[in-house]
C-alpha positions in Angstrom: 105.2 57.9 89.6 107.1 55.2 91.6 105.3 56.2 94.8 101.9 55.8 93.1 102.7 52.2 92.0 104.3 51.4 95.3 101.1 52.4 97.1 99.1 50.1 94.8 101.4 47.2 95.4 101.4 47.8 99.2 97.6 47.7 99.3 97.5 44.5 97.1 94.7 45.9 94.9 94.4 43.9 91.7 92.7 45.0 88.5 90.2 43.8 86.1 89.5 45.7 82.9 87.0 45.0 80.2 87.3 45.8 76.5 84.6 48.5 76.6 87.1 50.7 78.5 85.0 50.9 81.7 86.5 50.5 85.2 85.0 47.6 87.1 84.2 48.2 90.7 84.7 45.4 93.3 81.9 44.4 95.7 83.1 46.8 98.4 83.2 49.8 96.0 87.0 49.9 95.6 88.3 51.1 92.2 90.4 48.3 90.9 93.4 48.6 88.5 95.7 46.2 86.8 98.9 44.8 88.1 101.4 45.3 85.4 104.9 45.2 84.2 106.2 48.6 83.0 109.3 49.4 81.0 112.4 50.2 83.0 112.4 53.9 82.1 109.1 54.4 83.9 109.1 52.1 86.9 112.0 51.2 89.3 113.5 47.8 88.7 112.8 46.8 92.3 109.1 47.1 91.5 109.4 45.3 88.2 110.8 42.2 90.0 107.6 42.0 92.0 105.2 42.0 89.1 104.2 38.8 87.3 102.0 39.9 84.4 103.3 41.9 81.4 100.6 44.1 79.9 101.2 46.3 76.9 97.6 47.4 76.3 96.6 50.7 74.7 93.2 50.8 76.5 94.9 50.4 79.8 97.4 53.2 79.3 94.7 55.6 77.8 92.4 55.0 80.8 95.3 55.3 83.2 96.2 58.6 81.6 92.7 60.0 82.2 92.6 58.7 85.7 95.9 60.3 86.7 94.8 63.6 84.9 91.6 63.7 87.0 93.7 63.2 90.1 95.9 66.2 89.0 99.0 64.0 88.8 99.8 65.6 85.5 103.4 64.4 85.0 102.4 60.8 85.6 99.4 61.3 83.4 101.5 62.6 80.5 103.8 59.6 80.9 100.8 57.3 80.6 99.5 59.1 77.6 102.9 58.8 75.9 102.8 55.0 76.6 99.4 54.8 74.9 100.5 57.0 72.0 103.5 54.7 71.6 101.1 51.8 71.1 98.6 53.6 68.9 100.0 56.9 67.5 97.1 57.2 65.0 94.5 57.4 67.7 93.2 61.0 67.8 91.4 60.7 71.2 94.6 60.0 73.1 96.2 63.1 71.6 93.2 65.1 72.7 93.5 63.6 76.2 97.2 64.5 76.3 96.4 68.1 75.1 93.9 68.7 77.8 96.5 67.7 80.5 99.1 70.0 78.9 96.6 72.9 79.0 96.0 72.2 82.7 99.7 72.4 83.2 99.8 75.7 81.3 102.2 74.2 78.8 100.5 75.9 75.9 103.1 75.5 73.2 103.3 71.8 73.8 99.5 71.7 74.0 99.2 73.4 70.6 101.6 70.8 69.0 99.5 68.0 70.7 96.2 69.4 69.4 97.6 69.7 65.9 98.7 66.0 66.0 95.1 65.1 66.7 93.9 67.3 63.9 96.2 65.7 61.4 94.4 62.5 62.2 90.9 64.0 62.3 90.9 67.5 60.7 87.2 68.2 61.8 87.5 67.0 65.4 85.6 69.7 67.3 87.2 69.2 70.7 90.7 69.2 69.2 89.9 72.4 67.4 88.6 74.0 70.6 91.8 72.9 72.4 93.8 74.4 69.6 91.8 77.7 70.1 92.5 77.6 73.9 96.2 77.0 73.4 96.5 79.8 70.8 94.5 82.2 73.1 97.0 81.6 75.9 99.9 82.2 73.5 98.4 85.6 72.8 97.6 84.6 69.2 94.0 85.9 69.4 93.0 86.1 65.7 94.1 82.5 65.1 92.4 81.4 68.3 89.1 83.0 67.3 89.4 81.3 63.9 90.1 77.9 65.5 87.0 78.2 67.7 84.9 79.1 64.7 86.1 75.9 63.0 85.4 73.9 66.1 81.8 75.1 66.1 81.3 74.2 62.4 83.1 70.8 62.7 82.0 67.3 63.5 80.4 68.1 66.9 82.6 65.6 68.7 83.1 67.3 72.1 83.9 64.2 74.2 82.7 64.9 77.7 82.6 68.7 77.0 80.2 70.7 74.9 80.3 73.6 72.4 80.2 75.8 75.5 84.1 75.4 75.6 84.5 76.9 72.1 82.0 79.7 72.6 83.7 80.7 75.8 87.2 80.8 74.4 86.0 82.5 71.3 84.5 85.2 73.5 87.9 85.6 75.3 89.8 85.9 72.0 87.3 88.5 70.6 87.6 90.5 73.8 91.4 90.6 73.4 90.9 91.7 69.8 88.7 94.6 71.0 85.6 93.0 69.4 83.5 93.5 72.4 80.1 93.2 70.9 81.0 89.9 69.2 82.5 88.7 72.5 79.3 89.5 74.3 77.4 87.4 71.7 79.8 84.5 72.1 79.6 84.6 75.9 75.8 84.6 75.6 76.0 81.5 73.4 78.1 79.8 76.0 75.6 80.8 78.7 72.7 79.4 76.6 74.4 76.0 77.0 75.1 76.6 80.7 73.5 79.6 82.4 75.5 78.9 85.6 79.0 79.2 84.0 80.5 81.8 86.2 83.6 82.3 84.1 81.4 83.0 81.0 79.5 85.5 83.0 82.7 87.2 84.1 83.9 87.3 80.4 80.5 88.9 79.5 81.0 91.4 82.4 84.4 92.3 81.0 83.2 92.7 77.4 80.2 94.8 78.4 82.5 97.0 80.6 84.9 97.5 77.7 81.9 98.4 75.5 80.9 101.1 78.0 77.7 99.2 79.0 78.7 99.5 82.6 75.5 98.8 84.5 75.0 95.7 82.4 78.6 94.7 83.1 78.1 95.0 86.9 74.9 92.9 86.7 76.8 90.2 84.8 79.5 90.1 87.4 76.9 89.9 90.1 75.3 87.0 88.3 78.7 85.2 88.2 79.1 85.7 92.0 75.5 84.5 92.6 76.0 81.4 90.3 79.3 80.6 92.0 80.1 77.6 89.8 82.4 76.5 86.9 85.3 78.5 88.2 88.0 76.1 87.0 91.3 77.2 88.5 89.8 80.6 89.4 87.6 81.8 92.2 84.9 84.4 92.8 87.8 86.9 93.3 87.9 87.3 89.5 84.3 88.4 89.4 84.7 90.9 92.3 87.8 92.2 90.5 86.0 92.8 87.2 83.0 94.2 89.0 85.2 96.7 90.7 86.8 97.7 87.3 83.3 98.4 85.9 82.3 100.4 88.9 85.6 102.4 88.7 84.8 103.2 85.0 81.3 104.2 86.1 82.6 106.7 88.6 81.5 104.5 91.5 85.0 104.6 93.1 84.0 103.9 96.7 81.9 100.9 95.5 84.8 99.7 93.4 87.1 99.8 96.4 84.6 97.7 98.3 84.6 95.2 95.4 88.4 95.1 95.3 88.4 94.5 99.1 86.3 91.4 98.5 88.6 90.2 95.7 91.7 90.7 98.0 90.0 88.8 100.8 89.5 85.8 98.5 92.8 86.0 96.7 95.3 88.1 98.7 98.2 86.9 96.6 97.0 88.4 93.4 99.4 91.3 92.8 97.2 92.9 90.1 94.3 93.2 92.4 96.5 95.0 94.9 97.7 97.4 92.2 94.1 98.2 91.0 93.0 98.6 94.7 95.8 101.1 95.2 94.9 103.0 92.0 91.3 103.4 93.2 92.4 104.6 96.6 94.7 107.2 94.9 91.8 108.4 92.8 89.6 109.3 95.8 92.5 111.2 97.4 93.7 108.5 99.8 97.4 108.3 98.9 98.5 106.9 102.3 96.1 104.0 102.0 97.0 103.5 98.4 100.7 103.4 99.4 99.9 100.4 101.6 98.3 98.5 98.7 101.2 99.2 96.5 103.5 98.0 99.3 101.7 94.7 99.4 102.0 94.4 95.6 105.7 95.0 95.7 106.2 92.5 98.5 104.4 89.9 96.4 106.5 90.8 93.3 109.5 92.9 94.2 110.6 93.5 90.6 107.2 94.1 89.2 107.8 97.3 87.2 104.1 98.4 87.1 103.7 98.0 90.9 106.9 99.9 91.6 105.9 102.8 89.2 102.6 103.2 90.9 104.3 103.1 94.3 106.5 105.9 93.1 103.4 107.9 92.0 101.9 107.5 95.5 105.1 108.6 97.1 105.1 111.7 94.9 101.5 112.5 96.1 102.7 112.2 99.7 105.7 114.5 98.9 108.1 111.6 99.7 110.2 112.6 96.7 113.3 110.7 97.6 111.4 107.4 98.0 109.5 108.2 94.8 112.8 108.6 92.9 114.1 105.3 94.2 110.9 103.4 93.4 110.7 104.8 89.9 114.3 103.8 89.2 113.6 100.3 90.5 110.7 100.2 88.2 112.8 101.1 85.2 115.3 98.4 86.1 112.5 95.9 87.0 111.0 93.0 85.1 109.5 95.1 82.3 105.9 94.1 83.1 103.8 97.2 82.5 100.3 95.9 81.9 98.5 98.5 79.8 101.1 101.1 80.7 104.8 101.6 79.4 108.1 102.5 81.0 107.1 106.1 80.3 105.1 106.0 83.6 108.2 105.4 85.6 110.3 108.1 83.8 107.4 110.6 84.4 107.2 109.8 88.1 111.0 110.1 88.4 110.8 113.5 86.8 108.1 114.6 89.2 110.2 113.4 92.2 113.3 115.3 91.0 111.3 118.5 90.4 109.7 118.0 93.9 113.3 118.0 95.3 114.1 121.2 93.3 116.1 119.5 90.5 113.9 121.0 87.8 116.2 120.6 84.9 117.0 117.0 85.7 113.3 116.4 86.3 112.4 118.0 83.0 114.9 115.7 81.2 113.3 112.6 82.8 109.8 113.7 81.7 111.2 114.3 78.2 112.3 110.7 78.2 108.8 109.6 79.1 107.4 111.7 76.2 110.0 110.2 73.8 108.7 106.7 74.8 105.1 107.7 74.5 104.5 111.0 72.6 100.7 110.8 73.3 101.2 110.6 77.1 99.0 113.5 78.2 100.1 113.2 81.9 103.7 113.6 80.9 103.0 116.8 78.8 101.0 118.1 81.8 103.9 117.6 84.2 106.3 119.0 81.7 104.1 122.2 81.7 104.2 122.3 85.5 108.0 122.0 85.6 108.4 124.7 83.1 106.1 126.9 85.1 108.3 126.5 88.1 111.2 127.4 85.9 109.4 130.6 84.8 109.1 129.5 81.2 105.5 130.5 81.0 105.0 130.4 77.2 106.4 126.9 76.9 104.3 125.9 79.9 101.1 127.0 78.3 102.0 125.4 75.0 102.6 122.0 76.8 99.3 122.4 78.7 97.6 122.8 75.4 99.4 119.7 74.1 98.1 117.7 77.1 94.5 118.9 76.6 94.7 118.3 72.8 95.7 114.7 73.5 93.0 114.3 76.2 90.4 117.1 76.1 88.8 115.7 79.2 91.9 115.8 81.3 90.8 118.0 84.3 94.3 118.2 85.9 95.8 119.7 82.7 93.0 122.3 82.4 93.5 123.2 86.1 97.3 123.6 85.7 96.8 125.8 82.6 94.5 128.0 84.6 97.1 128.3 87.3 99.8 129.3 84.8 97.5 131.9 83.2 96.6 133.2 86.7 100.3 133.7 87.4 100.5 135.8 84.2 97.4 137.8 85.4 95.4 136.7 82.3 92.3 136.2 84.5 89.6 135.8 81.9 91.6 133.0 80.2 92.4 131.5 83.6 88.7 131.4 84.5 87.9 129.7 81.2 90.5 127.0 81.9 89.2 126.4 85.4 85.6 126.1 84.0 86.9 123.5 81.5 88.6 121.6 84.4 85.3 121.5 86.3 83.3 120.3 83.2 85.7 117.4 82.9 86.0 116.6 86.6 83.4 113.8 86.9 86.0 111.1 87.5 88.6 113.3 89.2 89.5 112.9 92.8 87.8 115.2 95.3 91.1 116.9 96.3 91.6 118.1 92.7 88.0 119.3 92.3 88.1 121.2 95.6 91.3 122.9 94.5 89.8 123.9 91.2 86.9 125.7 92.9 89.3 127.4 95.4 91.6 128.7 92.6 88.6 129.7 90.6 87.5 131.9 93.5 90.8 133.8 93.3 90.4 134.6 89.6 86.8 135.8 90.2 88.0 138.0 93.0 90.6 139.6 90.7 87.8 140.2 88.3 85.8 141.9 91.1 83.0 139.3 90.8 82.8 139.0 94.5 79.6 137.0 95.0 80.7 134.4 92.4 84.1 134.3 94.1 82.5 133.6 97.5 80.2 130.9 96.0 83.3 129.3 94.4 85.2 129.3 97.7 82.2 127.8 99.4 82.0 125.0 96.9 85.7 124.2 97.6 85.0 124.1 101.3 81.9 122.0 100.8 83.9 119.3 99.0 86.8 119.5 101.4 86.2 121.2 104.7 89.9 120.8 105.5 91.1 122.8 102.5 93.0 125.7 104.0 93.2 127.8 100.7 89.4 127.5 100.4 88.9 129.1 103.8 91.6 131.7 103.1 90.0 132.7 99.8 86.7 133.0 101.5 88.2 135.4 104.0 89.7 137.5 101.3 86.3 137.8 99.5 84.4 138.5 102.7 86.9 141.3 103.6 86.1 143.1 100.3 82.4 142.6 101.0 82.9 144.3 104.4 81.6 141.2 106.2 84.4 141.4 108.7 83.2 139.0 111.4 82.7 136.2 108.9 86.1 137.1 107.4 87.8 136.7 110.8 86.0 133.3 111.2 87.3 132.1 107.8 90.9 133.3 108.5 90.8 131.7 111.9 89.8 128.4 110.3 92.5 128.7 107.7 95.1 129.5 110.5 94.0 126.3 112.4 94.6 124.2 109.2 97.8 126.0 108.2 99.5 127.5 111.2 102.2 130.1 110.9 101.1 131.4 107.4 102.0 135.1 107.1 99.2 135.8 104.5 96.5 134.3 106.6 97.6 136.2 109.7 97.8 139.4 107.7 94.3 139.0 106.4 92.9 138.3 109.8 94.8 141.3 111.2 93.2 143.6 108.6 89.7 142.3 109.4 90.3 142.8 113.1 91.5 146.4 112.3 88.4 147.1 110.3 86.3 146.0 113.3 88.3 148.2 115.6 89.7 145.2 117.6 93.0 146.9 117.8 95.0 144.9 120.4 94.1 141.6 118.5 94.9 143.3 115.2 98.3 144.5 116.5 99.0 141.0 117.7 98.1 139.5 114.3 100.4 142.0 112.5 103.2 141.3 115.0 102.9 137.5 114.3 102.9 138.2 110.5 106.1 140.3 110.8 107.8 137.6 112.9 107.3 135.2 110.0 107.9 137.8 107.3 109.8 140.8 108.6 109.8 142.7 105.3 106.0 142.5 104.8 105.1 146.1 104.1 101.4 145.7 104.4 101.8 144.2 107.9 104.2 147.1 108.8 101.8 149.8 107.5 98.7 148.3 109.1 100.4 147.7 112.4 101.4 151.4 112.5 97.8 152.4 111.7 96.5 150.1 114.4 99.0 151.3 117.0 98.2 154.9 116.2 94.4 154.3 116.6 94.9 152.5 119.8 97.1 155.3 121.2 94.4 157.8 120.1 91.7 155.7 121.9 93.8 155.6 125.0 94.3 159.3 125.0 90.6 160.0 124.5 89.7 157.6 127.4 92.2 159.4 129.9 90.2 162.0 132.0 91.7 165.5 132.4 93.1 166.1 135.9 91.7 169.2 137.7 94.0 172.1 138.1 94.7 172.7 141.8 95.6 176.4 142.6 98.7 177.0 144.5 98.3 178.0 148.1 99.0 181.7 148.9 101.5 182.4 151.3 
């Protein structure tokens, strides 16, 4: 404050002020302001000694409050407002001016008190009611905020330099928070009728439409906000790109969503929530390594952010970095307790997965149980509980927990897939096939890695049911989605072997061997196909490689013996008989 006045004094600018509360401009266009004497609590005594004229004028302080607010010198502005209020505490307009500055400072509790002081003086003051709505909204009192905005719209119509657009916009935000998405869309439309270029109102509409499931309309609204590119307040187009990405993600347009999040990050690289959502989208399309980078940025921006740490733990688990996953999950539990739409159950679940991944199944199960205790309707935790019990050989419990997961979320593809795997272990193949089919029916938004694995595992069940053509088609679907999926190629080889298409089987096994070297089962299958084609040296080499990896493999031992015997027989047949040479007579 003292620096501001010192600057005025230094430049020797003097002020003229008329009673109509308008600033008078000098002939050279300079904005003039009063010289004045200010009470000792506000201005240094050294400055007071230089001033000649004592002015204690309400109009001066009120206008000075506004000027400083426009210059974003908020603390000085509040001090000036307080001076004006000290002179005329019954003036509602100065309380409104003060409230607006407090809102800009994000001092919402103080802003609420200030707005209510204005309303005691003028109970039907529309702008004060709208400010009360805005303060309540930011204090998470959404129902009260909506009611205050309603009152503002029915009150005296005194909006100052604003319009009813302010109330309609904040009413829409409050209704969105209350889950009243249709009503919110109507409110945002009313704000847009007053100003069609209000980008924030368009973003609010985008968000409400997205939450209503009207995803294409939501994307269009966010695009309109980006195109309008105005009225952003303290925000930027990053918020529109972010909500566009969220709508695209819900719509199954994951790659497009990632591109939108990229745009948001480019505009606002310090927004930790954008980084988190970006990482989640990358994880969804089976890019855990890239997702890990996004979560790393999020954690760097906010090292104790529980949600960011929990998602980082989940990515480490997908990358089989179980030790790092355990550490990140435990940091999340001890973090700042900010979970967004999630809960601490997420971190406990990821801790359980990490422990199970390191072979500590019982401890992992206990951690997952903690997650379920925190959130009994957490389908993912029930699913992971089932998987852990499966590893422990508790098959009945595992199936029961899979059923619990799919009851909570019937469209949970991963839970149906895991149930199929458990049933396959028990050789209950028709039931396993049914579970895999359910997984595929609900795999629209699942990551490609999961979908490919469902098709690959489905092919095994069909092979056990002797439905070889269907099994081959299922393996081909797996490979089509993920050409680098070794089990898909292996299963294709198994089916082709039974269909006596040995050359194709060898090709499939060779591809699987390239993707997963030193796998005894792959080498054994390839050896059998080579044996069937009579390629005996290659078959013997394949069986030898199998036995090197698995010396007790009886199938490899048996088939190696057969191949060696056949090769010996061939060699004997190919050796010509030597002529008998008669002995010479003496």
